[in-house]
C-alpha positions in Angstrom: -20.4 -19.4 9.4 -17.6 -17.6 9.2 -14.5 -18.0 6.8 -11.3 -19.6 8.3 -8.1 -19.3 6.7 -5.1 -21.5 7.3 -1.8 -21.5 5.5 0.6 -24.5 4.8 3.9 -24.7 3.1 4.2 -27.3 0.5 7.0 -28.2 -2.0 5.2 -26.1 -4.5 4.5 -23.1 -2.7 1.8 -21.9 0.0 -1.6 -23.7 0.1 -4.5 -21.8 1.8 -7.0 -24.4 3.4 -10.6 -22.5 3.7 -13.3 -23.6 5.8 -16.9 -22.1 6.0 -18.7 -19.7 3.7 -17.1 -17.3 1.3 -19.2 -14.1 0.9 -18.5 -10.8 -0.6 -17.0 -9.3 2.5 -14.5 -12.0 2.6 -13.2 -11.6 -0.9 -11.2 -8.6 0.0 -9.8 -10.1 3.2 -8.7 -13.4 1.2 -7.1 -11.1 -1.8 -4.9 -9.7 1.1 -4.1 -13.2 2.6 -3.0 -14.2 -1.0 -0.9 -11.2 -1.7 0.6 -11.6 1.6 1.3 -15.4 1.2 4.7 -16.1 -0.4 4.0 -18.0 -3.5 0.5 -19.0 -3.0 0.1 -22.0 -5.3 -3.4 -23.4 -4.5 -6.5 -23.1 -2.4 -8.0 -26.1 -0.7 -11.7 -25.8 -0.8 -12.9 -29.0 0.5 -14.5 -27.7 3.8 -16.0 -24.7 1.9 -19.8 -25.0 2.1 -21.2 -22.0 0.6 -20.3 -19.2 -1.8 -21.8 -16.1 -3.3 -21.5 -14.5 -6.7 -18.5 -12.3 -5.8 -16.7 -15.3 -4.3 -17.5 -17.4 -7.4 -15.9 -14.7 -9.6 -13.0 -14.2 -7.2 -12.1 -18.0 -7.4 -12.7 -18.1 -11.2 -10.1 -15.3 -11.6 -7.7 -17.1 -9.4 -8.0 -20.1 -11.3 -7.4 -18.1 -14.5 -4.3 -16.7 -12.9 -2.9 -20.3 -12.3 -3.8 -20.9 -8.8 -5.1 -24.2 -8.1 -8.4 -24.8 -6.7 -8.4 -28.1 -4.7 -11.5 -29.9 -4.0 -14.3 -27.4 -4.3 -17.8 -28.8 -3.9 -19.3 -29.8 -7.2 -21.7 -26.9 -7.1 -19.0 -24.5 -6.5 -16.8 -26.2 -9.2 -19.9 -25.8 -11.7 -20.5 -22.2 -10.7 -16.8 -21.3 -11.2 -16.9 -22.9 -14.7 -19.9 -21.0 -15.6 -18.5 -17.7 -14.4 -15.1 -18.1 -16.1 -16.0 -16.7 -19.4 -17.5 -13.7 -17.6 -14.4 -13.1 -15.7 -12.3 -13.5 -18.7 -14.3 -10.9 -20.6 -14.3 -8.5 -17.7 -10.6 -8.7 -17.5 -10.3 -7.8 -21.2 -12.5 -4.7 -20.7 -15.8 -3.4 -22.3 -13.9 -2.4 -25.7 -12.9 -6.0 -26.2 -16.2 -7.1 -27.4 -17.7 -3.9 -28.6 -18.9 -3.7 -32.3 -16.7 -1.7 -34.7 -18.1 1.6 -35.5 -18.0 2.6 -39.1 -15.8 5.6 -39.8 -17.2 8.8 -41.1 -16.4 9.7 -44.8 -14.9 13.0 -45.4 
């Protein structure tokens, strides 16, 4: 099933209502829609039936940025919860968790 995106204005900003499946190819398209939407404050996920790993990472990153994820199916909510620490770690970069190397003595 294809991803359908609808925009609605609310008092708090723009709400995107998503319907269908979110797969890797949809993530870039969705990113562009979010950047173009004035003050996107929430994604309504009640009609999303399937996501893949890239979509789960992307949704977790949106949530970390403060965009509300409304009504995701339980498995999607759990997957986002499980992926959030990885997304935070990736945002910090590879050096954030690297062990310190001892300095050579002169």
